[in-house]
C-alpha positions in Angstrom: -0.1 0.1 0.2 2.5 2.3 0.8 4.8 1.5 -2.7 0.9 2.4 -4.4 0.9 5.8 -2.4 4.8 6.8 -3.4 4.1 5.5 -6.6 0.9 7.8 -7.3 2.5 10.8 -5.5 5.1 10.6 -8.0 2.8 11.0 -10.6 0.6 13.8 -9.3 4.0 15.6 -9.4 5.1 14.9 -12.7 1.7 15.8 -13.7 2.1 19.3 -12.4 5.2 19.9 -13.8 3.2 19.4 -17.5 0.4 21.4 -16.5 1.8 24.3 -14.8 1.7 27.7 -16.0 4.9 29.0 -17.8 3.8 32.9 -16.7 5.6 31.8 -12.8 8.3 33.3 -10.9 11.1 31.6 -10.1 12.1 31.8 -6.0 15.4 29.0 -5.7 18.0 30.2 -3.8 20.8 30.5 -6.8 20.0 34.2 -7.3 21.8 37.3 -5.8 18.5 39.6 -5.5 16.7 36.7 -3.4 16.9 33.6 -2.0 14.6 30.9 -0.4 16.8 29.9 3.0 17.0 26.0 3.2 15.5 24.7 6.5 17.6 22.5 8.9 14.7 20.9 10.4 13.3 19.5 6.9 17.1 18.7 5.6 17.7 16.7 8.2 16.1 13.4 9.5 12.9 12.7 10.4 12.0 9.6 10.8 8.4 10.2 8.9 6.6 11.4 5.9 6.0 14.8 6.6 3.7 17.9 5.1 4.7 21.9 6.0 3.5 25.3 4.5 4.6 28.4 5.4 3.8 32.1 4.4 7.1 34.4 4.0 7.5 38.0 3.3 10.8 39.3 1.6 12.2 43.0 1.3 15.9 43.8 -0.5 16.2 47.5 -1.4 20.0 48.2 -0.6 23.0 46.3 -2.3 26.5 45.1 -1.5 28.9 46.5 -3.9 32.2 45.2 -4.8 33.9 48.0 -2.1 31.4 46.3 0.1 29.4 49.9 0.4 26.1 49.9 0.4 24.8 51.1 -3.0 20.8 50.6 -5.0 20.3 47.1 -6.4 20.4 48.4 -10.3 23.8 49.6 -9.1 25.1 46.5 -8.7 25.0 46.0 -12.9 27.0 49.6 -13.3 25.9 53.5 -12.5 23.2 55.0 -15.1 25.4 57.5 -16.3 22.7 59.3 -19.1 26.5 60.4 -20.9 27.7 56.5 -21.3 24.4 55.3 -22.5 24.0 58.3 -25.0 27.6 56.9 -26.6 26.0 53.2 -26.5 23.2 54.7 -28.9 24.9 56.6 -31.0 26.9 53.1 -31.6 24.1 51.3 -32.3 22.7 53.3 -34.5 26.3 53.7 -36.1 25.9 49.6 -36.3 23.0 49.7 -38.3 23.9 52.7 -40.5 20.2 54.5 -39.1 21.6 58.2 -40.3 18.0 59.2 -39.4 18.9 59.4 -35.7 19.3 62.2 -33.3 20.7 61.8 -30.4 18.1 63.7 -27.9 20.2 65.7 -25.8 22.5 66.5 -29.4 19.1 68.3 -30.3 18.8 69.9 -27.0 22.6 71.2 -26.5 26.1 69.4 -28.3 27.7 70.4 -25.2 26.0 67.5 -23.2 27.0 65.0 -24.7 30.5 64.2 -23.2 29.4 65.4 -19.6 29.0 63.0 -17.0 25.4 63.1 -15.2 24.8 60.3 -13.0 21.4 59.2 -11.1 21.2 57.1 -8.4 18.3 54.2 -9.1 17.1 52.8 -6.0 15.0 49.2 -6.5 12.9 48.1 -4.3 11.8 44.4 -4.5 9.0 42.7 -2.3 8.0 39.2 -2.3 4.7 38.2 0.2 4.1 34.0 -1.0 3.7 30.6 1.0 5.6 27.9 0.5 4.5 24.4 0.6 6.4 21.3 0.8 6.1 17.1 1.0 8.8 14.8 2.0 7.5 11.2 1.1 9.2 8.2 3.3 10.5 5.5 0.6 12.3 2.6 2.5 12.3 2.5 6.0 14.2 5.8 8.0 16.5 5.4 4.6 15.3 6.7 2.1 12.7 9.7 1.3 11.6 11.7 -1.4 10.4 15.2 -1.6 9.0 18.3 -3.5 8.2 22.0 -2.6 6.5 24.6 -4.6 6.0 28.8 -3.7 2.7 30.8 -5.0 3.9 34.1 -4.5 3.6 37.6 -5.4 6.3 40.2 -6.0 6.4 43.6 -7.0 9.4 45.5 -7.9 9.8 49.6 -8.1 12.6 51.9 -9.1 13.3 55.7 -9.2 16.0 57.2 -10.7 16.8 60.9 -8.9 19.7 62.8 -10.4 23.2 63.1 -8.0 24.7 66.5 -7.8 27.8 64.6 -5.7 28.7 62.7 -8.9 27.7 64.3 -12.1 29.8 67.2 -14.1 29.6 70.6 -12.5 28.3 71.9 -15.9 24.8 69.9 -15.0 25.2 70.0 -11.8 25.2 73.9 -12.6 22.2 73.5 -15.0 20.3 71.4 -12.2 20.7 74.2 -9.8 20.4 77.4 -11.8 18.4 77.2 -14.5 14.6 75.3 -14.2 14.1 75.4 -17.8 16.9 73.6 -19.5 16.7 70.7 -16.8 13.1 70.0 -17.9 14.4 69.8 -21.1 17.3 67.6 -20.2 14.7 65.8 -18.3 12.6 65.4 -21.0 15.3 63.8 -23.3 15.9 61.7 -20.9 12.4 60.3 -21.3 12.7 60.1 -24.9 16.1 58.1 -24.3 14.4 55.5 -22.3 12.1 55.0 -25.6 14.5 54.7 -27.9 15.8 51.9 -25.5 12.4 50.4 -25.4 12.0 50.4 -21.6 8.9 50.5 -20.0 7.5 51.4 -16.5 9.0 51.6 -13.4 7.0 49.4 -11.7 6.9 45.6 -12.0 4.8 43.2 -10.6 3.2 39.1 -11.0 1.4 36.5 -8.8 1.8 33.3 -9.5 4.0 29.8 -8.4 6.9 29.4 -8.3 10.2 27.0 -9.3 9.5 23.7 -8.8 12.3 21.5 -6.3 12.3 17.9 -6.3 15.0 15.4 -4.2 15.5 12.6 -3.3 17.8 12.2 0.0 19.7 9.7 2.0 19.4 9.0 5.6 21.8 7.9 8.0 22.5 7.9 12.0 24.3 6.4 14.7 22.9 6.3 18.4 25.7 7.2 20.8 28.6 7.4 18.6 32.2 9.7 19.1 30.8 10.3 22.9 27.8 12.1 21.2 24.4 11.2 22.1 23.3 11.0 18.3 24.8 11.5 15.1 23.0 11.8 11.5 24.1 11.9 8.4 22.0 13.3 5.2 22.5 13.7 1.7 20.3 14.9 -0.9 19.9 15.0 -4.4 17.9 17.2 -6.4 16.8 19.3 -9.2 14.8 22.4 -9.7 12.3 22.7 -12.7 12.6 26.1 -14.3 8.8 26.5 -14.3 9.1 30.5 -13.6 9.4 33.4 -16.0 12.5 35.1 -16.6 13.4 38.7 -16.3 11.6 41.0 -18.4 14.4 43.5 -19.9 11.7 45.8 -20.5 11.3 46.9 -17.1 14.6 48.3 -15.4 13.5 47.0 -12.0 12.9 43.5 -13.0 14.7 40.7 -11.4 14.9 36.7 -12.2 13.9 35.1 -9.6 15.7 31.4 -9.2 17.3 30.3 -12.5 15.9 32.4 -15.3 15.1 30.1 -17.2 17.7 27.2 -16.4 17.0 24.0 -15.1 19.4 23.3 -12.1 20.5 20.1 -10.4 22.0 20.0 -7.0 23.7 18.0 -4.1 23.7 19.0 -0.7 25.6 17.2 2.5 25.2 17.4 6.0 26.0 15.9 9.5 24.2 16.8 12.2 25.3 16.1 15.9 23.3 15.9 19.0 26.4 16.4 21.3 23.5 16.1 24.9 20.5 16.4 25.5 19.1 19.5 23.8 21.8 20.8 22.6 22.6 19.8 18.7 25.2 21.4 16.3 25.9 20.8 12.8 26.6 21.9 9.4 25.5 21.5 6.1 27.0 22.7 2.4 25.3 22.6 -1.2 26.5 22.6 -4.7 23.8 24.1 -7.4 24.8 23.6 -11.0 23.0 25.0 -13.6 22.5 23.9 -16.7 23.4 25.7 -19.9 20.7 27.7 -21.5 19.8 29.4 -24.9 18.2 33.0 -24.1 16.1 34.8 -26.6 16.6 38.4 -27.2 18.7 39.5 -24.2 19.8 43.0 -23.7 24.1 43.1 -23.8 25.8 45.7 -23.8 27.1 47.4 -26.8 29.6 50.3 -24.6 30.1 50.7 -20.8 26.1 51.0 -20.1 24.4 48.4 -17.9 22.9 45.4 -19.7 19.6 46.4 -18.6 19.3 50.5 -20.6 21.2 48.8 -23.5 19.5 49.3 -26.6 20.9 46.0 -28.4 19.1 42.9 -27.5 20.9 39.3 -29.1 20.1 36.1 -28.8 22.8 34.8 -26.3 24.1 31.2 -24.9 24.7 31.8 -21.2 26.1 29.0 -19.1 25.2 30.0 -15.3 28.0 29.4 -12.7 28.5 26.9 -10.0 26.9 28.5 -6.1 27.9 26.5 -3.5 27.3 27.2 0.1 27.8 26.3 3.5 25.5 26.5 6.8 27.0 25.5 10.2 24.6 25.6 13.2 23.7 25.4 16.9 20.2 23.9 18.1 19.2 24.7 21.8 16.0 22.5 22.2 13.4 22.7 24.9 14.4 25.8 26.8 11.0 26.6 27.6 8.7 23.4 27.6 8.8 22.0 24.1 10.2 26.0 22.8 13.8 25.9 20.7 16.3 28.5 19.6 18.1 27.7 15.8 20.9 30.0 15.0 23.0 29.7 11.4 25.1 31.2 9.7 25.2 30.7 5.9 28.0 32.0 3.7 27.3 31.9 -0.3 29.3 31.8 -3.0 28.2 32.3 -7.0 30.9 32.1 -9.6 30.8 34.3 -12.8 28.5 33.4 -15.9 29.7 32.6 -19.2 27.7 34.5 -21.8 28.8 33.8 -26.0 26.5 35.1 -28.8 24.7 32.8 -30.6 25.3 35.1 -33.7 28.1 37.1 -34.2 27.3 38.5 -37.2 25.0 41.0 -36.5 25.3 44.3 -38.1 25.6 45.3 -34.2 28.2 44.1 -32.3 28.3 44.0 -28.4 31.3 44.4 -26.2 31.9 40.9 -26.2 33.2 41.3 -30.0 34.1 45.3 -29.4 37.3 43.7 -27.1 39.7 43.2 -30.3 39.8 47.4 -30.4 36.9 48.0 -31.8 35.8 50.2 -29.0 35.0 53.9 -29.5 37.9 54.8 -27.4 40.3 52.7 -24.9 38.1 53.4 -21.6 35.6 50.8 -23.3 37.9 48.0 -21.7 36.0 49.0 -18.6 33.3 47.1 -19.0 34.9 43.8 -20.0 36.4 43.8 -16.7 33.3 45.0 -14.8 31.3 42.3 -16.4 33.5 39.8 -15.4 32.9 40.5 -11.6 29.2 41.4 -12.4 27.5 37.7 -11.4 30.4 36.6 -9.9 29.2 37.0 -6.0 28.9 35.9 -2.4 26.8 37.1 0.8 26.6 36.1 3.8 24.0 35.9 6.3 22.7 35.2 10.4 18.9 33.0 10.4 17.1 33.1 14.0 14.8 30.4 14.0 12.1 29.8 16.8 10.3 26.9 16.9 7.5 24.8 19.2 6.7 21.2 19.1 3.8 19.9 21.4 5.7 16.9 21.4 8.9 17.6 23.4 6.6 19.0 25.6 5.7 15.5 26.2 1.7 16.3 24.5 0.1 14.0 22.3 -1.8 16.3 19.3 -2.4 14.9 15.8 0.1 14.5 13.4 3.2 16.2 15.7 3.2 20.0 14.4 6.1 21.8 14.6 5.8 25.7 14.4 8.7 27.2 13.6 9.1 31.7 12.3 12.2 32.6 11.0 14.2 35.4 10.1 17.0 36.2 7.9 19.5 38.6 8.3 22.5 40.4 5.7 25.4 40.6 7.4 27.4 41.7 4.0 28.7 40.6 0.5 29.7 41.5 -2.8 27.9 42.3 -5.6 24.6 40.9 -3.9 21.6 42.3 -2.5 20.8 42.8 0.7 17.7 40.6 1.7 15.5 40.1 4.6 13.4 37.8 4.6 10.4 36.5 6.9 9.2 33.5 7.4 6.4 31.6 9.6 5.2 27.8 8.8 3.7 24.4 10.0 5.1 20.9 9.7 3.1 18.0 10.0 4.2 14.6 10.6 2.6 11.5 9.2 
């Protein structure tokens, strides 16, 4: 009977994968803007089949820049400099031999073209949702399989503000003293956005997310190596790219998870119960995204950030490997079934490899201009910066309080476990400061 239930569960899961809408948002943990934390108690040996559901809220506004300073999320891809953007548009239209094109700033005054006009780009990413997961016992206390699926609402918003501290004094003087000229510059800037094909500053979606499924192997030893209990867990899993990809026509749009890539991962952990009510351990994960051919993704032609580039090309992207390590300590039964769990997590993502599928197009990206085709030698900075953009790391703390009636010797149906956790970002490089709150319940069968 148990085997029949397992077969039905697997078939039902495959049916979900085949019928779920592709207008979704991915939420696995390899994105530098948002990642869903992996709970320690869900990862290690559980003895029983369990089902869990949780509500979560995530908020990201600032980022950890390459120099460890706090910046806006959009600045992780480079500064918004009107001079550089207009230069990219000039190069783009020159490659197309578009003689009819006139730069919107040039229509106002040619003196504006070579002046740094830098804007601060503040973006806010908010996510509300629920996460549903199930792990099925297959063989004794050794083999388990599981699946999880988030359902969420995502909202991003960006605001662009002129920075007098970073910009050219000539432009700053107009900003401070000549409202008419400054209004004309802002109108030209909106025209530049139209040339780039950019739309509004608000982007939102409500749907399910990337689906994760895994096989877990458990092994435990009682009273070994002067410890009360030692558990070893190995998990093999995959993430299906059911989520939508980043929408390049919106500045603040972000990809949640794999951005259209399948991923496979392997996690290994050891859990040591040193003595009654005191447990420590560590688990590590390696995520291997698989290569994918994207259609019409923005890619810079010069020094502009990719999300402000006029060029869209068919690209082949090989995402870098993500690995993480998470040591932790758990204090159990502090107050009649109440537990406290503290975990530190470090995540490191290797850089992505990007290649153009058609290098014979009239318009060349910065990938094709590194052979000396740049308008000036400063363009080589784009190559150096792009090598760093997708290579990021982050570390954060997780604080979790949970209540187990079973530890309080209460006989409740399905042995529920209630928990609340909070992720606090400590630092990073090239990643967003993501604050994550989650409240949930686990039922055992």
